[in-house]
C-alpha positions, 0 to 999 in steps of 0.5 A, spaced: 500 499 499 502 506 498 500 509 505 505 505 508 511 507 504 512 514 506 512 516 513 508 523 512 502 519 510 501 518 517 499 525 518 494 525 512 491 519 514 490 522 521 487 528 518 483 524 513 479 520 519 479 527 523 475 530 517 471 524 515 469 523 522 466 530 522 463 529 515 460 523 517 457 525 524 454 532 521 451 528 515 449 522 518 445 527 523 442 531 518 440 525 514 436 522 520 433 528 521 430 529 514 428 522 514 425 522 521 421 529 521 415 530 517 415 535 511 410 539 515 415 539 521 421 542 517 416 547 514 414 549 521 422 550 522 423 555 517 425 550 511 420 553 506 424 550 500 420 543 502 414 546 500 416 547 493 420 541 492 417 534 489 414 529 493 419 525 497 425 529 495 427 531 502 427 523 504 431 522 498 436 527 500 436 525 507 437 518 505 443 520 501 446 524 506 445 518 511 449 513 506 454 519 504 456 520 511 456 512 513 461 511 506 466 517 508 468 514 514 467 506 513 471 507 507 477 509 510 476 504 516 476 498 511 481 500 507 486 502 513 484 497 518 482 491 514 485 492 507 479 492 503 482 496 497 475 495 494 472 500 499 476 506 497 472 507 491 466 507 495 469 512 499 470 517 494 464 516 491 461 517 497 465 524 498 463 526 491 456 525 492 455 529 498 459 535 495 454 534 489 449 535 495 452 541 498 453 545 491 446 543 490 444 546 497 448 552 496 444 554 489 437 553 492 439 557 498 442 563 494 436 562 489 431 563 495 436 568 498 437 564 505 444 566 506 444 564 513 444 557 511 449 558 505 456 558 510 454 552 513 453 548 507 459 551 504 463 549 510 460 542 509 462 542 502 469 544 504 470 538 508 467 533 504 471 536 498 478 535 502 476 528 504 475 526 497 482 530 495 486 526 500 483 519 498 485 521 491 491 523 493 493 517 497 490 512 492 491 515 485 490 509 482 482 508 485 
């Protein structure tokens, strides 16, 4: 494996796990919240975009966030701890999927002039992009 040949890679692996843990917690929590909460309750919280979205969109986003959040932490664990190289592309796909969700979330909030939400989704976009970049840098052949 590439990460065993270069001593500096241990720092990159620790940083990857730190960022992956943060992103995993945040996205898993957000996904479970969207899956468990009714659209009426989300509207009551001030999530106006829910009323304009097609039926089931909120639940789909919640499921995608839950699966992506699990993927960004379970993939690095599977690769580094259990040596399951086949799991790496899944982690990269999870991070790329979460980055896509966050880009679209930013666009929705900007169009709706909900700027108080854009900085949060921007930080999450940065976190998942860092995860995907680090994973690609560590394992360029994946």
